[in-house]
ZAMARGU-4260 file (C-alpha; in steps of 0.2 Angstrom, whole numbers, plus 5000, padded with zeros to 4 digits):
<rodrens>
0) 5551/5511/5494 | 5559/5507/5478 | 5562/5524/5468 | 5547/5529/5459 | 5555/5532/5440
5) 5536/5531/5434 | 5522/5541/5443 | 5504/5541/5438 | 5492/5555/5443 | 5473/5545/5446
10) 5465/5561/5442 | 5472/5564/5424 | 5471/5553/5410 | 5487/5543/5403 | 5490/5554/5390
15) 5493/5568/5403 | 5504/5565/5415 | 5520/5570/5418 | 5528/5557/5409 | 5519/5548/5397
20) 5520/5532/5388 | 5513/5522/5375 | 5501/5511/5368 | 5511/5504/5355 | 5528/5494/5346
25) 5541/5504/5339 | 5561/5506/5342 | 5558/5525/5340 | 5547/5530/5355 | 5560/5537/5368
30) 5562/5528/5386 | 5557/5540/5401 | 5567/5535/5411 | 5585/5527/5412 | 5589/5513/5425
35) 5605/5505/5428 | 5609/5487/5429 | 5606/5480/5445 | 5591/5492/5452 | 5574/5491/5461
40) 5563/5502/5456 | 5544/5505/5455 | 5533/5509/5440 | 5513/5514/5442 | 5504/5506/5429
45) 5485/5511/5422 | 5473/5500/5419 | 5474/5495/5400 | 5458/5505/5393 | 5464/5521/5405
50) 5449/5522/5414 | 5434/5518/5398 | 5427/5503/5408 | 5416/5509/5426 | 5409/5499/5441
55) 5392/5500/5437 | 5379/5489/5431 | 5381/5491/5414 | 5391/5484/5400 | 5390/5496/5387
60) 5404/5503/5391 | 5412/5484/5386 | 5400/5484/5372 | 5410/5500/5365 | 5426/5499/5372
65) 5440/5510/5362 | 5451/5495/5357 | 5464/5507/5346 | 5467/5517/5362 | 5476/5500/5374
70) 5488/5496/5379 | 5492/5508/5391 | 5511/5504/5395 | 5522/5513/5407 | 5540/5514/5398
75) 5548/5511/5390 | 5564/5511/5402 | 5581/5507/5395 | 5595/5497/5404 | 5611/5507/5404
80) 5623/5498/5394 | 5611/5481/5384 | 5613/5480/5368 | 5607/5469/5354 | 5608/5450/5357
85) 5610/5454/5377 | 5598/5445/5388 | 5588/5457/5400 | 5585/5449/5416 | 5569/5455/5425
90) 5564/5453/5442 | 5546/5455/5449 | 5548/5461/5467 | 5531/5467/5468 | 5517/5469/5460
95) 5496/5475/5465 | 5484/5487/5466 | 5485/5505/5469 | 5493/5508/5486 | 5482/5519/5498
100) 5467/5520/5485 | 5455/5507/5491 | 5441/5516/5481 | 5439/5528/5466 | 5433/5528/5449
105) 5447/5518/5441 | 5450/5499/5441 | 5462/5494/5451 | 5456/5507/5466 | 5448/5493/5477
110) 5441/5485/5462 | 5442/5476/5446 | 5432/5471/5428 | 5430/5454/5416 | 5423/5458/5401
115) 5415/5447/5388 | 5420/5456/5370 | 5406/5455/5356 | 5410/5449/5343 | 5407/5465/5334
120) 5422/5473/5347 | 5436/5460/5347 | 5426/5445/5352 | 5434/5431/5364 | 5440/5414/5365
125) 5421/5409/5361 | 5414/5422/5353 | 5403/5412/5343 | 5394/5405/5357 | 5395/5423/5366
130) 5391/5437/5353 | 5384/5450/5363 | 5394/5460/5379 | 5395/5458/5396 | 5403/5463/5410
135) 5406/5457/5431 | 5414/5468/5443 | 5426/5463/5457 | 5429/5469/5473 | 5445/5467/5481
140) 5447/5464/5497 | 5465/5460/5504 | 5471/5445/5491 | 5451/5437/5490 | 5442/5443/5474
145) 5421/5444/5474 | 5408/5450/5462 | 5388/5454/5465 | 5386/5451/5447 | 5395/5430/5451
150) 5386/5424/5468 | 5393/5409/5479 | 5409/5413/5471 | 5429/5421/5480 | 5444/5417/5478
155) 5463/5422/5481 | 5467/5430/5466 | 5484/5426/5458 | 5491/5446/5453 | 5503/5447/5438
160) 5507/5459/5422 | 5497/5454/5408 | 5511/5462/5398 | 5529/5467/5400 | 5542/5466/5386
165) 5556/5473/5376 | 5556/5483/5358 | 5559/5478/5342 | 5571/5481/5333 | 5565/5490/5315
170) 5570/5476/5305 | 5560/5462/5316 | 5544/5477/5317 | 5547/5473/5300 | 5541/5456/5301
175) 5530/5458/5310 | 5520/5470/5302 | 5522/5459/5284 | 5520/5441/5290 | 5502/5449/5301
180) 5497/5460/5284 | 5500/5444/5274 | 5487/5436/5287 | 5475/5448/5287 | 5473/5446/5266
185) 5469/5431/5266 | 5452/5433/5274 | 5452/5453/5275 | 5431/5454/5280 | 5433/5442/5294
190) 5425/5447/5311 | 5432/5449/5320 | 5450/5452/5311 | 5463/5441/5311 | 5475/5453/5315
195) 5476/5471/5318 | 5486/5482/5305 | 5493/5500/5313 | 5484/5513/5317 | 5488/5531/5320
200) 5472/5536/5328 | 5472/5536/5346 | 5494/5533/5347 | 5503/5539/5361 | 5519/5537/5357
205) 5529/5546/5374 | 5534/5561/5370 | 5536/5560/5352 | 5529/5577/5342 | 5528/5582/5323
210) 5534/5574/5309 | 5542/5558/5321 | 5525/5555/5329 | 5515/5556/5313 | 5528/5542/5304
215) 5530/5530/5318 | 5509/5531/5323 | 5510/5524/5303 | 5523/5511/5307 | 5521/5507/5326
220) 5513/5487/5329 | 5496/5485/5340 | 5501/5477/5358 | 5485/5465/5359 | 5498/5447/5354
225) 5512/5440/5362 | 5526/5441/5352 | 5545/5439/5347 | 5548/5453/5362 | 5537/5445/5375
230) 5520/5457/5375 | 5504/5455/5380 | 5507/5435/5384 | 5493/5436/5397 | 5504/5422/5409
235) 5496/5421/5427 | 5510/5412/5435 | 5522/5430/5431 | 5518/5434/5448 | 5529/5440/5463
240) 5543/5432/5464 | 5547/5430/5444 | 5559/5430/5434 | 5561/5434/5415 | 5571/5433/5401
245) 5570/5444/5388 | 5579/5446/5373 | 5586/5463/5367 | 5584/5471/5352 | 5590/5490/5351
250) 5601/5499/5363 | 5596/5499/5381 | 5581/5486/5377 | 5567/5498/5382 | 5557/5487/5395
255) 5539/5492/5395 | 5526/5485/5407 | 5505/5484/5409 | 5489/5478/5409 | 5490/5473/5427
260) 5478/5457/5431 | 5469/5456/5450 | 5468/5436/5446 | 5466/5427/5425 | 5462/5411/5422
265) 5474/5401/5410 | 5470/5408/5392 | 5460/5424/5398 | 5450/5414/5385 | 5435/5433/5385
270) 5449/5442/5381 | 5448/5453/5393 | 5447/5436/5404 | 5458/5444/5419 | 5451/5455/5432
275) 5459/5472/5425 | 5466/5486/5436 | 5480/5498/5438 | 5493/5496/5450 | 5510/5495/5455
280) 5525/5485/5450 | 5541/5482/5459 | 5555/5478/5445 | 5574/5473/5450 | 5585/5471/5434
285) 5601/5466/5426 | 5609/5457/5410 | 5617/5444/5403 | 5631/5452/5391 | 5628/5441/5373
290) 5614/5430/5383 | 5603/5427/5366 | 5620/5418/5359 | 5625/5408/5372 | 5605/5401/5377
295) 5597/5401/5360 | 5585/5414/5366 | 5583/5425/5347 | 5563/5425/5348 | 5556/5422/5364
300) 5556/5426/5382 | 5559/5412/5394 | 5553/5414/5415 | 5554/5406/5431 | 5538/5407/5438
305) 5534/5415/5455 | 5530/5406/5468 | 5516/5415/5475 | 5500/5406/5468 | 5484/5403/5476
310) 5487/5384/5486 | 5472/5373/5478 | 5472/5356/5482 | 5457/5350/5475 | 5452/5353/5456
315) 5435/5349/5444 | 5444/5345/5427 | 5436/5344/5409 | 5441/5335/5395 | 5440/5342/5377
320) 5442/5331/5361 | 5447/5342/5342 | 5429/5338/5335 | 5417/5353/5332 | 5399/5357/5339
325) 5392/5350/5324 | 5402/5336/5327 | 5415/5340/5311 | 5433/5328/5316 | 5446/5338/5314
330) 5465/5333/5316 | 5472/5338/5333 | 5466/5354/5334 | 5472/5358/5351 | 5464/5375/5349
335) 5445/5367/5347 | 5449/5350/5359 | 5453/5368/5373 | 5437/5374/5368 | 5426/5360/5371
340) 5434/5358/5386 | 5430/5377/5393 | 5413/5372/5383 | 5410/5359/5393 | 5414/5367/5411
345) 5402/5380/5407 | 5388/5368/5402 | 5393/5360/5419 | 5392/5375/5431 | 5375/5380/5422
350) 5366/5364/5431 | 5369/5374/5448 | 5362/5390/5442 | 5374/5400/5435 | 5370/5407/5417
355) 5382/5403/5404 | 5391/5421/5404 | 5392/5420/5423 | 5401/5402/5420 | 5413/5410/5406
360) 5418/5426/5415 | 5421/5412/5431 | 5435/5404/5419 | 5441/5420/5415 | 5447/5428/5430
365) 5447/5414/5443 | 5465/5404/5443 | 5459/5388/5433 | 5475/5378/5423 | 5472/5374/5408
370) 5479/5360/5399 | 5486/5352/5383 | 5485/5336/5388 | 5487/5324/5371 | 5493/5331/5358
375) 5500/5316/5346 | 5483/5301/5347 | 5477/5304/5327 | 5464/5313/5326 | 5459/5319/5343
380) 5468/5331/5352 | 5464/5333/5373 | 5463/5348/5380 | 5456/5352/5399 | 5452/5364/5411
385) 5456/5362/5427 | 5442/5370/5440 | 5446/5372/5459 | 5432/5367/5469 | 5437/5379/5485
390) 5429/5395/5475 | 5412/5389/5475 | 5404/5394/5490 | 5393/5376/5490 | 5399/5358/5484
395) 5402/5359/5464 | 5407/5339/5465 | 5394/5328/5456 | 5386/5317/5468 | 5368/5305/5468
400) 5360/5321/5478 | 5361/5330/5459 | 5367/5348/5460 | 5361/5361/5470 | 5355/5376/5465
405) 5360/5393/5468 | 5350/5409/5466 | 5361/5416/5450 | 5357/5435/5455 | 5357/5448/5446
410) 5367/5440/5434 | 5384/5446/5422 | 5375/5466/5413 | 5374/5462/5394 | 5375/5474/5378
415) 5371/5471/5363 | 5375/5481/5345
</rodrens>
């Protein structure tokens, strides 16, 4: 087993660990460990809410999820010799739930969860159609997931970290805060908000204390969006075998990881759309000196996808165009087209007995594929959602016999404000 450089005790909260991680981005958060180029190491990760979501049949915890606490990130890890302008090579050698912990109160101990977030507390991709909170618990059996809240479905997980990235420089952080603040100012009362400002409440900043903690907490960026440093990209294909090339903005690079997912569909459309869990990551790091200029990688990460994706050979695909539910034509709005494709898939699955919320949760958690299929044919973009048929215990293909209706069971727990 690789050397463990960031352990976690499941009996303690994230901020009470021997080595404390962080939940904000800032260049002055001190590295918790230093590794060398060519080193392989293991990192333990807590699920993004640090145990606030429970294995039960209530969605009140999702409704009241404490968004100021996320994401619980392991790190930062400095890489010896890394300098601004380099590319940091990160190989994902292994990723999975907590080893030898197949039952317990924390996600990753044999189970995980998917949540539809309430519009008043985070929202999601289809928040206007699904404004309330819902939750599905998934049980793990090897690489497969099943849920007591969504019967008739089982699938092989596409396990990956939802979040991984390097620390921003002070200049890059200032750009983030300026541009996101300008966006918020265009509609400051929007629910959910257009962007999240720095928030000192519940900030975890590694070993910082006193005046340094207060200064950084007031400046540090929230971890919700993906940015130039990678961050919360939620790319389901960052699986075992992936190689990622991250830009380095500060000495040491200061790599951080977290937000592990047992599985996820493209888009993580319910916002907490993956199957969230804690677990382990085995990583190998190296450097390409001066790689940012050499390869023109200045404001993005690039990656080579892993080689352990589930093998599905038959798909049922749903298309959508950039026309609103009210019939208004939009010009090449690919985001809207993808929303319409998702809604068409949800409506289709309800013909088999699922509630709309169960169908929405399936699209977030199962390894669906989302594609922008046409973005040039004015005025309509076309987006498509590919649903693997083999994840269902029954035939979901259209036929002259009509859809076979299943018993939806207890359904997904709901909580409203």
